[in-house]
C-alpha angles and dihedrals in degrees: 000000000000113000110272094007124103120213114259119258112267110221123183122216119204115237122252106225125217112190124215115276113239112253092008126130134205119015092350089063090059133081108248126202113194145169120228103242096221092055094047091048092047091054094042092050087070093062092262127141108233122208125179113229104218127207120219110231129184122168089347093300126113108248127199128233133178087271107072131194085247088063090058091049090053095046101042128068096220146341138240116201107208128220124252138106119024119271107258112255087227087069089066098036101266136114117236110265088213128021092241089059094063093107122199111304092180092057090042091056092048096046095042090055090045091050093049091050092052092046091049089050090051092240124146120255128196118197120204114200102305088024092059090048090051091052088052091052093045089056093052101271130132135219141216106253092216120011098199095053099035100039110031117206097030124142112270110255098185131053148114093296089063105170093021093064112118136171137169122266127214122203117218112248107254092011124134094258096046094088090055090058094047110127094015126105109286116241094014 
């Protein structure tokens, strides 16, 4: 540490996982773990050191190494769970209503373990989109598998604007998050 300077916060970002495409060759035949650039830049713009927390995949199963997810939770100051593929309904005790809604159980297993390690270490976790949904599931919650078909009239959450989509949020009166919003603009 340089005199008078504190070390920057070290924040882990969960990996987005792209699985090999069947019949593909080259890079498309490989498992890819990536960071979404806009998320990494958003975190780094706050003077934070960003490190991707990789999963170790082999034949679609999470494999162990001498570096464990717990080691990341001990070393890092916090975690950001990125957005991406839907959480698998099997993670919250349901069967997919349609095959294309099966999510990514491999990523779910990796991120659920990662989340539990950070929670056990008492470290803060921020969930962005999918990440927030995963936190909900990890704490015993459930999800709608498809908002437009299961909850008509909801605000569109996907579209061409992608990371520029915004909408207001309402906290349930008496809910756990309501005190956090006390004094702030309601419905914003």
